[in-house]
Residue, then its C-alpha position, 0 to 999 in steps of 0.5 A: x500500500x503506498x503511503x500518501x500521507x505527509x504531515x507538515x510542521x506548522x513552519x512547513x505550512x507557514x513556508x508554503x503560504x509565503x511561497x504560494x503569495x510571493x508567486x503573485x509578485x505583487x508591487x507591495x505584496x500585500x493581499x489587499x493590492x491582490x484584491x484590488x489589481x483584479x486577482x481577488x479570486x486567484x487570491x481567495x482560491x490560495x487561501x481556501x486551498x491553504x485552509x483545506x490543506x490545514x483542516x486535512x493536516x489537523x485531521x491526520x495529526x489527530x488520528x496520529x494522536x488517537x492510534x497512539x492512545x490505543x483506545x479506539x478501533x480504526x472504524x471510531x478514529x474514522x469516524x471522530x476525524x472524517x477520515x477513511x478506514x484506509x487512511x487510518x490503517x495506513x496511519x496505523x502502520x506508520x505508527x507502528x514502524x516508527x514505534 
């Protein structure tokens, strides 16, 4: 089974955000400049993607904490985090490998 789970630190998430924002090469590098220069939709999409990624990362981090507690089944952890049972089983295997 291929492992597609990548857990990013807050610092890595921040660096990605800064890289994406700097890609706009705005004159003053501000969100408002992007907004007023007609790039609102593009900037909003980046912010939405970053928020979704942050939520996804939090779900995985929560699942890992629950797995380490060893109190719930894979199915219960999947329900609690809105992740698939397959993803939870992959995380369980990863946690066991690193333990």
